[in-house]
ChimeraX commands (.cxc) that place a marker at each C-alpha (Angstrom):
marker #1 position 17.27,2.33,60.43 radius 0.5
marker #1 position 19.78,3.59,57.90 radius 0.5
marker #1 position 21.71,6.71,58.92 radius 0.5
marker #1 position 20.12,10.07,58.21 radius 0.5
marker #1 position 22.28,11.58,55.47 radius 0.5
marker #1 position 22.84,15.31,55.83 radius 0.5
marker #1 position 24.28,17.59,53.16 radius 0.5
marker #1 position 26.32,20.73,53.76 radius 0.5
marker #1 position 28.54,22.95,51.62 radius 0.5
marker #1 position 32.29,23.07,52.25 radius 0.5
marker #1 position 32.78,26.84,52.20 radius 0.5
marker #1 position 35.50,26.84,54.89 radius 0.5
marker #1 position 37.81,24.26,56.57 radius 0.5
marker #1 position 35.89,24.74,59.86 radius 0.5
marker #1 position 32.91,23.01,58.25 radius 0.5
marker #1 position 34.48,19.60,58.91 radius 0.5
marker #1 position 34.80,19.90,62.72 radius 0.5
marker #1 position 31.34,21.49,62.89 radius 0.5
marker #1 position 29.64,18.52,61.25 radius 0.5
marker #1 position 31.90,15.98,62.98 radius 0.5
marker #1 position 30.65,17.31,66.32 radius 0.5
marker #1 position 27.03,17.22,65.20 radius 0.5
marker #1 position 27.41,13.72,63.74 radius 0.5
marker #1 position 29.05,12.41,66.90 radius 0.5
marker #1 position 26.37,13.99,69.10 radius 0.5
marker #1 position 23.62,12.22,67.17 radius 0.5
marker #1 position 25.40,8.89,67.10 radius 0.5
marker #1 position 26.31,9.06,70.81 radius 0.5
marker #1 position 22.66,9.69,71.64 radius 0.5
marker #1 position 21.15,6.85,69.65 radius 0.5
marker #1 position 20.27,8.44,66.32 radius 0.5
marker #1 position 22.50,7.46,63.41 radius 0.5
marker #1 position 23.59,10.38,61.25 radius 0.5
marker #1 position 26.29,11.00,58.70 radius 0.5
marker #1 position 27.05,13.89,56.37 radius 0.5
marker #1 position 28.37,14.58,52.90 radius 0.5
marker #1 position 29.98,17.83,51.75 radius 0.5
marker #1 position 29.33,19.60,48.45 radius 0.5
marker #1 position 31.40,22.25,46.71 radius 0.5
marker #1 position 28.33,24.33,45.84 radius 0.5
marker #1 position 24.69,24.72,46.84 radius 0.5
marker #1 position 23.36,23.91,43.38 radius 0.5
marker #1 position 24.79,20.38,43.67 radius 0.5
marker #1 position 23.37,20.06,47.17 radius 0.5
marker #1 position 19.88,21.13,46.11 radius 0.5
marker #1 position 20.05,18.62,43.26 radius 0.5
marker #1 position 21.06,15.87,45.68 radius 0.5
marker #1 position 18.14,16.64,48.00 radius 0.5
marker #1 position 15.62,16.79,45.15 radius 0.5
marker #1 position 16.87,13.40,43.92 radius 0.5
marker #1 position 16.79,11.99,47.48 radius 0.5
marker #1 position 20.51,11.24,47.64 radius 0.5
marker #1 position 20.51,13.10,50.97 radius 0.5
marker #1 position 17.74,13.38,53.55 radius 0.5
marker #1 position 18.48,16.82,55.02 radius 0.5
marker #1 position 20.17,19.85,53.47 radius 0.5
marker #1 position 21.74,22.72,55.42 radius 0.5
marker #1 position 20.62,25.36,52.94 radius 0.5
marker #1 position 21.16,29.05,52.43 radius 0.5
marker #1 position 18.05,31.14,51.93 radius 0.5
marker #1 position 18.66,31.11,48.17 radius 0.5
marker #1 position 18.94,27.31,48.15 radius 0.5
marker #1 position 15.77,27.09,50.26 radius 0.5
marker #1 position 13.77,29.30,47.89 radius 0.5
marker #1 position 14.88,27.23,44.90 radius 0.5
marker #1 position 14.06,23.96,46.67 radius 0.5
marker #1 position 10.63,25.21,47.65 radius 0.5
marker #1 position 9.94,26.29,44.07 radius 0.5
marker #1 position 11.21,23.01,42.60 radius 0.5
marker #1 position 8.92,20.99,44.90 radius 0.5
marker #1 position 5.84,23.09,44.24 radius 0.5
marker #1 position 5.92,24.45,47.78 radius 0.5
marker #1 position 6.00,21.08,49.53 radius 0.5
marker #1 position 9.55,21.15,50.92 radius 0.5
marker #1 position 9.82,21.80,54.65 radius 0.5
marker #1 position 12.18,23.97,56.70 radius 0.5
marker #1 position 12.77,22.23,60.04 radius 0.5
marker #1 position 15.25,24.37,61.96 radius 0.5
marker #1 position 17.47,27.40,61.75 radius 0.5
marker #1 position 20.00,29.21,63.91 radius 0.5
marker #1 position 18.75,32.00,66.15 radius 0.5
marker #1 position 21.09,34.22,64.13 radius 0.5
marker #1 position 19.28,33.29,60.90 radius 0.5
marker #1 position 16.26,35.27,62.10 radius 0.5
marker #1 position 16.25,39.02,61.43 radius 0.5
marker #1 position 19.41,38.86,59.36 radius 0.5
marker #1 position 20.02,42.23,57.71 radius 0.5
marker #1 position 21.87,43.84,54.83 radius 0.5
marker #1 position 23.85,47.05,55.24 radius 0.5
marker #1 position 25.17,49.56,52.77 radius 0.5
marker #1 position 28.55,50.99,53.68 radius 0.5
marker #1 position 30.46,53.78,52.02 radius 0.5
marker #1 position 32.99,56.56,52.25 radius 0.5
marker #1 position 32.28,58.65,55.33 radius 0.5
marker #1 position 33.50,61.76,53.48 radius 0.5
marker #1 position 30.52,61.55,51.12 radius 0.5
marker #1 position 28.05,61.95,53.98 radius 0.5
marker #1 position 25.50,59.48,52.60 radius 0.5
marker #1 position 22.43,59.09,54.80 radius 0.5
marker #1 position 20.09,56.93,52.70 radius 0.5
marker #1 position 19.95,54.81,49.58 radius 0.5
marker #1 position 18.65,57.85,47.68 radius 0.5
marker #1 position 22.09,59.39,48.15 radius 0.5
marker #1 position 23.56,56.66,45.94 radius 0.5
marker #1 position 22.25,58.23,42.75 radius 0.5
marker #1 position 25.19,58.97,40.48 radius 0.5
marker #1 position 27.58,57.01,42.71 radius 0.5
marker #1 position 29.75,53.95,42.09 radius 0.5
marker #1 position 28.10,51.08,43.95 radius 0.5
marker #1 position 29.32,47.53,44.53 radius 0.5
marker #1 position 27.26,44.38,44.96 radius 0.5
marker #1 position 28.67,41.03,46.02 radius 0.5
marker #1 position 28.42,37.57,44.50 radius 0.5
marker #1 position 25.38,37.27,42.24 radius 0.5
marker #1 position 24.06,34.29,44.24 radius 0.5
marker #1 position 24.40,36.03,47.63 radius 0.5
marker #1 position 21.08,37.09,49.13 radius 0.5
marker #1 position 22.65,39.54,51.57 radius 0.5
marker #1 position 25.19,41.13,49.25 radius 0.5
marker #1 position 23.53,41.12,45.83 radius 0.5
marker #1 position 19.98,39.81,45.35 radius 0.5
marker #1 position 18.26,41.69,48.17 radius 0.5
marker #1 position 20.41,44.84,47.89 radius 0.5
marker #1 position 19.36,45.12,44.23 radius 0.5
marker #1 position 15.74,44.91,45.42 radius 0.5
marker #1 position 16.32,47.45,48.20 radius 0.5
marker #1 position 17.75,49.90,45.67 radius 0.5
marker #1 position 14.66,49.48,43.51 radius 0.5
marker #1 position 12.37,50.01,46.50 radius 0.5
marker #1 position 14.17,53.28,47.24 radius 0.5
marker #1 position 13.43,54.54,43.75 radius 0.5
marker #1 position 16.83,53.81,42.25 radius 0.5
marker #1 position 17.19,51.94,38.96 radius 0.5
marker #1 position 20.41,49.96,39.53 radius 0.5
marker #1 position 21.05,49.78,35.79 radius 0.5
marker #1 position 20.59,53.50,35.11 radius 0.5
marker #1 position 20.90,55.63,38.23 radius 0.5
marker #1 position 24.19,54.28,39.58 radius 0.5
marker #1 position 27.46,52.91,38.23 radius 0.5
marker #1 position 27.05,49.29,39.30 radius 0.5
marker #1 position 30.05,47.02,39.86 radius 0.5
marker #1 position 29.67,43.36,40.80 radius 0.5
marker #1 position 32.19,41.29,42.74 radius 0.5
marker #1 position 31.37,37.72,41.74 radius 0.5
marker #1 position 33.84,35.82,43.88 radius 0.5
marker #1 position 33.12,32.31,45.18 radius 0.5
marker #1 position 30.00,31.72,43.12 radius 0.5
marker #1 position 28.16,28.59,44.20 radius 0.5
marker #1 position 28.70,29.36,47.89 radius 0.5
marker #1 position 25.78,31.85,48.05 radius 0.5
marker #1 position 27.88,34.37,49.94 radius 0.5
marker #1 position 28.90,31.98,52.72 radius 0.5
marker #1 position 32.59,32.79,52.43 radius 0.5
marker #1 position 31.95,36.54,52.63 radius 0.5
marker #1 position 34.81,37.07,50.20 radius 0.5
marker #1 position 32.87,39.34,47.85 radius 0.5
marker #1 position 31.84,41.52,50.81 radius 0.5
marker #1 position 35.47,42.00,51.81 radius 0.5
marker #1 position 36.21,42.75,48.16 radius 0.5
marker #1 position 33.64,45.56,48.42 radius 0.5
marker #1 position 35.36,47.04,51.48 radius 0.5
marker #1 position 38.73,46.87,49.74 radius 0.5
marker #1 position 37.30,48.58,46.66 radius 0.5
marker #1 position 35.91,51.39,48.81 radius 0.5
marker #1 position 39.27,51.86,50.53 radius 0.5
marker #1 position 41.01,51.88,47.13 radius 0.5
marker #1 position 38.58,54.47,45.75 radius 0.5
marker #1 position 37.26,52.07,43.11 radius 0.5
marker #1 position 33.66,52.45,44.34 radius 0.5
marker #1 position 31.85,54.83,46.67 radius 0.5
marker #1 position 29.62,52.35,48.49 radius 0.5
marker #1 position 28.52,48.73,48.56 radius 0.5
marker #1 position 26.24,46.14,50.13 radius 0.5
marker #1 position 27.32,43.60,52.77 radius 0.5
marker #1 position 25.70,41.39,55.39 radius 0.5
marker #1 position 25.36,42.75,58.92 radius 0.5
marker #1 position 27.53,39.99,60.38 radius 0.5
marker #1 position 30.31,40.92,57.96 radius 0.5
marker #1 position 30.09,44.56,59.03 radius 0.5
marker #1 position 30.38,43.55,62.69 radius 0.5
marker #1 position 33.49,41.52,61.90 radius 0.5
marker #1 position 35.00,44.41,59.93 radius 0.5
marker #1 position 34.50,46.79,62.83 radius 0.5
marker #1 position 35.67,44.36,65.53 radius 0.5
marker #1 position 38.82,43.44,63.59 radius 0.5
marker #1 position 39.64,47.05,62.70 radius 0.5
marker #1 position 39.70,46.45,58.95 radius 0.5
marker #1 position 39.54,50.14,58.05 radius 0.5
marker #1 position 40.68,53.43,59.59 radius 0.5
marker #1 position 38.10,54.89,61.99 radius 0.5
marker #1 position 36.02,57.54,60.28 radius 0.5
marker #1 position 36.93,56.49,56.75 radius 0.5
marker #1 position 34.08,54.03,56.14 radius 0.5
marker #1 position 30.63,54.07,57.71 radius 0.5
marker #1 position 27.31,52.28,57.40 radius 0.5
marker #1 position 24.38,54.43,56.32 radius 0.5
marker #1 position 21.57,51.95,55.67 radius 0.5
marker #1 position 20.30,48.80,57.39 radius 0.5
marker #1 position 17.51,46.76,55.85 radius 0.5
marker #1 position 14.55,45.21,57.58 radius 0.5
marker #1 position 15.17,41.71,58.85 radius 0.5
marker #1 position 14.86,38.56,56.76 radius 0.5
marker #1 position 15.76,34.92,57.29 radius 0.5
marker #1 position 18.94,33.15,56.22 radius 0.5
marker #1 position 19.78,29.42,56.49 radius 0.5
marker #1 position 17.65,26.43,57.45 radius 0.5
marker #1 position 17.63,22.64,57.52 radius 0.5
marker #1 position 15.50,21.62,54.54 radius 0.5
marker #1 position 13.77,18.27,53.90 radius 0.5
marker #1 position 11.36,16.93,51.31 radius 0.5
marker #1 position 7.82,16.09,52.36 radius 0.5
marker #1 position 8.56,12.50,51.28 radius 0.5
marker #1 position 10.97,12.07,54.22 radius 0.5
marker #1 position 9.39,9.91,56.90 radius 0.5
marker #1 position 7.72,12.24,59.40 radius 0.5
marker #1 position 9.16,10.28,62.33 radius 0.5
marker #1 position 12.69,10.66,60.96 radius 0.5
marker #1 position 12.23,14.38,60.42 radius 0.5
marker #1 position 10.87,14.85,63.94 radius 0.5
marker #1 position 13.67,12.78,65.47 radius 0.5
marker #1 position 16.26,14.86,63.62 radius 0.5
marker #1 position 14.66,18.07,64.86 radius 0.5
marker #1 position 14.36,16.95,68.47 radius 0.5
marker #1 position 17.97,15.78,68.59 radius 0.5
marker #1 position 19.25,19.11,67.29 radius 0.5
marker #1 position 17.10,21.06,69.75 radius 0.5
marker #1 position 18.35,18.90,72.63 radius 0.5
marker #1 position 21.92,20.19,72.28 radius 0.5
marker #1 position 23.08,22.00,75.41 radius 0.5
marker #1 position 24.85,25.31,74.56 radius 0.5
marker #1 position 26.69,25.06,77.89 radius 0.5
marker #1 position 28.35,21.77,76.97 radius 0.5
marker #1 position 31.95,22.68,76.00 radius 0.5
marker #1 position 31.94,20.59,72.81 radius 0.5
marker #1 position 28.52,21.85,71.69 radius 0.5
marker #1 position 29.50,25.41,72.56 radius 0.5
marker #1 position 32.62,25.08,70.40 radius 0.5
marker #1 position 30.49,23.93,67.47 radius 0.5
marker #1 position 27.97,26.73,67.97 radius 0.5
marker #1 position 30.66,29.40,68.08 radius 0.5
marker #1 position 32.14,28.09,64.82 radius 0.5
marker #1 position 28.71,27.91,63.19 radius 0.5
marker #1 position 27.67,31.32,64.50 radius 0.5
marker #1 position 24.67,30.64,66.71 radius 0.5
marker #1 position 23.55,30.63,70.31 radius 0.5
marker #1 position 20.76,28.06,69.93 radius 0.5
marker #1 position 18.77,26.16,67.32 radius 0.5
marker #1 position 15.22,27.34,66.63 radius 0.5
marker #1 position 12.30,25.36,65.20 radius 0.5
marker #1 position 11.14,27.01,61.97 radius 0.5
marker #1 position 7.50,28.12,61.96 radius 0.5
marker #1 position 5.17,30.41,59.98 radius 0.5
marker #1 position 6.76,33.61,61.29 radius 0.5
marker #1 position 10.23,32.52,60.21 radius 0.5
marker #1 position 8.96,31.45,56.79 radius 0.5
marker #1 position 7.67,34.98,56.22 radius 0.5
marker #1 position 11.31,36.04,56.37 radius 0.5
marker #1 position 11.86,34.47,52.95 radius 0.5
marker #1 position 9.03,36.24,51.12 radius 0.5
marker #1 position 10.92,39.32,49.91 radius 0.5
marker #1 position 13.87,37.20,48.75 radius 0.5
marker #1 position 11.50,34.96,46.80 radius 0.5
marker #1 position 10.01,38.00,45.10 radius 0.5
marker #1 position 13.47,39.40,44.30 radius 0.5
marker #1 position 14.70,36.09,42.90 radius 0.5
marker #1 position 11.61,35.78,40.69 radius 0.5
marker #1 position 12.09,39.30,39.36 radius 0.5
marker #1 position 15.81,38.75,38.75 radius 0.5
marker #1 position 15.38,35.37,37.04 radius 0.5
marker #1 position 17.21,33.42,39.72 radius 0.5
marker #1 position 14.73,30.67,40.59 radius 0.5
marker #1 position 16.33,27.94,38.48 radius 0.5
marker #1 position 18.89,25.72,40.23 radius 0.5
marker #1 position 21.54,26.14,37.55 radius 0.5
marker #1 position 25.13,25.04,38.21 radius 0.5
marker link #1:1,2 radius 0.2
marker link #1:2,3 radius 0.2
marker link #1:3,4 radius 0.2
marker link #1:4,5 radius 0.2
marker link #1:5,6 radius 0.2
marker link #1:6,7 radius 0.2
marker link #1:7,8 radius 0.2
marker link #1:8,9 radius 0.2
marker link #1:9,10 radius 0.2
marker link #1:10,11 radius 0.2
marker link #1:11,12 radius 0.2
marker link #1:12,13 radius 0.2
marker link #1:13,14 radius 0.2
marker link #1:14,15 radius 0.2
marker link #1:15,16 radius 0.2
marker link #1:16,17 radius 0.2
marker link #1:17,18 radius 0.2
marker link #1:18,19 radius 0.2
marker link #1:19,20 radius 0.2
marker link #1:20,21 radius 0.2
marker link #1:21,22 radius 0.2
marker link #1:22,23 radius 0.2
marker link #1:23,24 radius 0.2
marker link #1:24,25 radius 0.2
marker link #1:25,26 radius 0.2
marker link #1:26,27 radius 0.2
marker link #1:27,28 radius 0.2
marker link #1:28,29 radius 0.2
marker link #1:29,30 radius 0.2
marker link #1:30,31 radius 0.2
marker link #1:31,32 radius 0.2
marker link #1:32,33 radius 0.2
marker link #1:33,34 radius 0.2
marker link #1:34,35 radius 0.2
marker link #1:35,36 radius 0.2
marker link #1:36,37 radius 0.2
marker link #1:37,38 radius 0.2
marker link #1:38,39 radius 0.2
marker link #1:39,40 radius 0.2
marker link #1:40,41 radius 0.2
marker link #1:41,42 radius 0.2
marker link #1:42,43 radius 0.2
marker link #1:43,44 radius 0.2
marker link #1:44,45 radius 0.2
marker link #1:45,46 radius 0.2
marker link #1:46,47 radius 0.2
marker link #1:47,48 radius 0.2
marker link #1:48,49 radius 0.2
marker link #1:49,50 radius 0.2
marker link #1:50,51 radius 0.2
marker link #1:51,52 radius 0.2
marker link #1:52,53 radius 0.2
marker link #1:53,54 radius 0.2
marker link #1:54,55 radius 0.2
marker link #1:55,56 radius 0.2
marker link #1:56,57 radius 0.2
marker link #1:57,58 radius 0.2
marker link #1:58,59 radius 0.2
marker link #1:59,60 radius 0.2
marker link #1:60,61 radius 0.2
marker link #1:61,62 radius 0.2
marker link #1:62,63 radius 0.2
marker link #1:63,64 radius 0.2
marker link #1:64,65 radius 0.2
marker link #1:65,66 radius 0.2
marker link #1:66,67 radius 0.2
marker link #1:67,68 radius 0.2
marker link #1:68,69 radius 0.2
marker link #1:69,70 radius 0.2
marker link #1:70,71 radius 0.2
marker link #1:71,72 radius 0.2
marker link #1:72,73 radius 0.2
marker link #1:73,74 radius 0.2
marker link #1:74,75 radius 0.2
marker link #1:75,76 radius 0.2
marker link #1:76,77 radius 0.2
marker link #1:77,78 radius 0.2
marker link #1:78,79 radius 0.2
marker link #1:79,80 radius 0.2
marker link #1:80,81 radius 0.2
marker link #1:81,82 radius 0.2
marker link #1:82,83 radius 0.2
marker link #1:83,84 radius 0.2
marker link #1:84,85 radius 0.2
marker link #1:85,86 radius 0.2
marker link #1:86,87 radius 0.2
marker link #1:87,88 radius 0.2
marker link #1:88,89 radius 0.2
marker link #1:89,90 radius 0.2
marker link #1:90,91 radius 0.2
marker link #1:91,92 radius 0.2
marker link #1:92,93 radius 0.2
marker link #1:93,94 radius 0.2
marker link #1:94,95 radius 0.2
marker link #1:95,96 radius 0.2
marker link #1:96,97 radius 0.2
marker link #1:97,98 radius 0.2
marker link #1:98,99 radius 0.2
marker link #1:99,100 radius 0.2
marker link #1:100,101 radius 0.2
marker link #1:101,102 radius 0.2
marker link #1:102,103 radius 0.2
marker link #1:103,104 radius 0.2
marker link #1:104,105 radius 0.2
marker link #1:105,106 radius 0.2
marker link #1:106,107 radius 0.2
marker link #1:107,108 radius 0.2
marker link #1:108,109 radius 0.2
marker link #1:109,110 radius 0.2
marker link #1:110,111 radius 0.2
marker link #1:111,112 radius 0.2
marker link #1:112,113 radius 0.2
marker link #1:113,114 radius 0.2
marker link #1:114,115 radius 0.2
marker link #1:115,116 radius 0.2
marker link #1:116,117 radius 0.2
marker link #1:117,118 radius 0.2
marker link #1:118,119 radius 0.2
marker link #1:119,120 radius 0.2
marker link #1:120,121 radius 0.2
marker link #1:121,122 radius 0.2
marker link #1:122,123 radius 0.2
marker link #1:123,124 radius 0.2
marker link #1:124,125 radius 0.2
marker link #1:125,126 radius 0.2
marker link #1:126,127 radius 0.2
marker link #1:127,128 radius 0.2
marker link #1:128,129 radius 0.2
marker link #1:129,130 radius 0.2
marker link #1:130,131 radius 0.2
marker link #1:131,132 radius 0.2
marker link #1:132,133 radius 0.2
marker link #1:133,134 radius 0.2
marker link #1:134,135 radius 0.2
marker link #1:135,136 radius 0.2
marker link #1:136,137 radius 0.2
marker link #1:137,138 radius 0.2
marker link #1:138,139 radius 0.2
marker link #1:139,140 radius 0.2
marker link #1:140,141 radius 0.2
marker link #1:141,142 radius 0.2
marker link #1:142,143 radius 0.2
marker link #1:143,144 radius 0.2
marker link #1:144,145 radius 0.2
marker link #1:145,146 radius 0.2
marker link #1:146,147 radius 0.2
marker link #1:147,148 radius 0.2
marker link #1:148,149 radius 0.2
marker link #1:149,150 radius 0.2
marker link #1:150,151 radius 0.2
marker link #1:151,152 radius 0.2
marker link #1:152,153 radius 0.2
marker link #1:153,154 radius 0.2
marker link #1:154,155 radius 0.2
marker link #1:155,156 radius 0.2
marker link #1:156,157 radius 0.2
marker link #1:157,158 radius 0.2
marker link #1:158,159 radius 0.2
marker link #1:159,160 radius 0.2
marker link #1:160,161 radius 0.2
marker link #1:161,162 radius 0.2
marker link #1:162,163 radius 0.2
marker link #1:163,164 radius 0.2
marker link #1:164,165 radius 0.2
marker link #1:165,166 radius 0.2
marker link #1:166,167 radius 0.2
marker link #1:167,168 radius 0.2
marker link #1:168,169 radius 0.2
marker link #1:169,170 radius 0.2
marker link #1:170,171 radius 0.2
marker link #1:171,172 radius 0.2
marker link #1:172,173 radius 0.2
marker link #1:173,174 radius 0.2
marker link #1:174,175 radius 0.2
marker link #1:175,176 radius 0.2
marker link #1:176,177 radius 0.2
marker link #1:177,178 radius 0.2
marker link #1:178,179 radius 0.2
marker link #1:179,180 radius 0.2
marker link #1:180,181 radius 0.2
marker link #1:181,182 radius 0.2
marker link #1:182,183 radius 0.2
marker link #1:183,184 radius 0.2
marker link #1:184,185 radius 0.2
marker link #1:185,186 radius 0.2
marker link #1:186,187 radius 0.2
marker link #1:187,188 radius 0.2
marker link #1:188,189 radius 0.2
marker link #1:189,190 radius 0.2
marker link #1:190,191 radius 0.2
marker link #1:191,192 radius 0.2
marker link #1:192,193 radius 0.2
marker link #1:193,194 radius 0.2
marker link #1:194,195 radius 0.2
marker link #1:195,196 radius 0.2
marker link #1:196,197 radius 0.2
marker link #1:197,198 radius 0.2
marker link #1:198,199 radius 0.2
marker link #1:199,200 radius 0.2
marker link #1:200,201 radius 0.2
marker link #1:201,202 radius 0.2
marker link #1:202,203 radius 0.2
marker link #1:203,204 radius 0.2
marker link #1:204,205 radius 0.2
marker link #1:205,206 radius 0.2
marker link #1:206,207 radius 0.2
marker link #1:207,208 radius 0.2
marker link #1:208,209 radius 0.2
marker link #1:209,210 radius 0.2
marker link #1:210,211 radius 0.2
marker link #1:211,212 radius 0.2
marker link #1:212,213 radius 0.2
marker link #1:213,214 radius 0.2
marker link #1:214,215 radius 0.2
marker link #1:215,216 radius 0.2
marker link #1:216,217 radius 0.2
marker link #1:217,218 radius 0.2
marker link #1:218,219 radius 0.2
marker link #1:219,220 radius 0.2
marker link #1:220,221 radius 0.2
marker link #1:221,222 radius 0.2
marker link #1:222,223 radius 0.2
marker link #1:223,224 radius 0.2
marker link #1:224,225 radius 0.2
marker link #1:225,226 radius 0.2
marker link #1:226,227 radius 0.2
marker link #1:227,228 radius 0.2
marker link #1:228,229 radius 0.2
marker link #1:229,230 radius 0.2
marker link #1:230,231 radius 0.2
marker link #1:231,232 radius 0.2
marker link #1:232,233 radius 0.2
marker link #1:233,234 radius 0.2
marker link #1:234,235 radius 0.2
marker link #1:235,236 radius 0.2
marker link #1:236,237 radius 0.2
marker link #1:237,238 radius 0.2
marker link #1:238,239 radius 0.2
marker link #1:239,240 radius 0.2
marker link #1:240,241 radius 0.2
marker link #1:241,242 radius 0.2
marker link #1:242,243 radius 0.2
marker link #1:243,244 radius 0.2
marker link #1:244,245 radius 0.2
marker link #1:245,246 radius 0.2
marker link #1:246,247 radius 0.2
marker link #1:247,248 radius 0.2
marker link #1:248,249 radius 0.2
marker link #1:249,250 radius 0.2
marker link #1:250,251 radius 0.2
marker link #1:251,252 radius 0.2
marker link #1:252,253 radius 0.2
marker link #1:253,254 radius 0.2
marker link #1:254,255 radius 0.2
marker link #1:255,256 radius 0.2
marker link #1:256,257 radius 0.2
marker link #1:257,258 radius 0.2
marker link #1:258,259 radius 0.2
marker link #1:259,260 radius 0.2
marker link #1:260,261 radius 0.2
marker link #1:261,262 radius 0.2
marker link #1:262,263 radius 0.2
marker link #1:263,264 radius 0.2
marker link #1:264,265 radius 0.2
marker link #1:265,266 radius 0.2
marker link #1:266,267 radius 0.2
marker link #1:267,268 radius 0.2
marker link #1:268,269 radius 0.2
marker link #1:269,270 radius 0.2
marker link #1:270,271 radius 0.2
marker link #1:271,272 radius 0.2
marker link #1:272,273 radius 0.2
marker link #1:273,274 radius 0.2
marker link #1:274,275 radius 0.2
view
């Protein structure tokens, strides 16, 4: 059997050791696997659709576009436990005493990279759900850094924090994991910036395949990933770098976690895989 070819996006140097460990684990346990890195998710989606790769490690945006391009036949095999109930937060100047999204009316608000679900696409939708017209009721500023990475680098979210600290904006949207890192690493003076809104949970990344992939190959890939022991030092190292505690098989409940993003992307004209 030819090696299973996996695609991933090179958003950080740590990506190489992550996939080296995964590749070696598969090959050491009798299932041939190799990987190829892309500079952006649009190229990766295109490669999967044209069957140049067998499996894609996709963001939620890339997954939604793949599902749309295949008429709903693409399959999500696995995700990280941390991809379930992912949330978006709005942070802002503590001195403004904001308690809800409604308090953003008339304020300067930052959104992250346009292709980031957590920092731009869903926050825009959350603002609308709260009764705010992002184009009329606030002064909207976008931080479109690292486009093509779908927010993986987090750079635009750190740009938002910097803009708040520099009094360029009053508030902005970031992913919950970014907020945790900001707090843990002491990136702002205590009491100067606070979070005042957390969204409902949604799903983030998954391993995506086409329905044309041999069912036995897809199942073998899934079983091998699920067989990884988090207590093994090498596997644990990989999981820490990739930000998970265990792999989870994707089922109907997890797929529901993409519904609101799909709606938001349709409304915002972001379904096409343009790059």
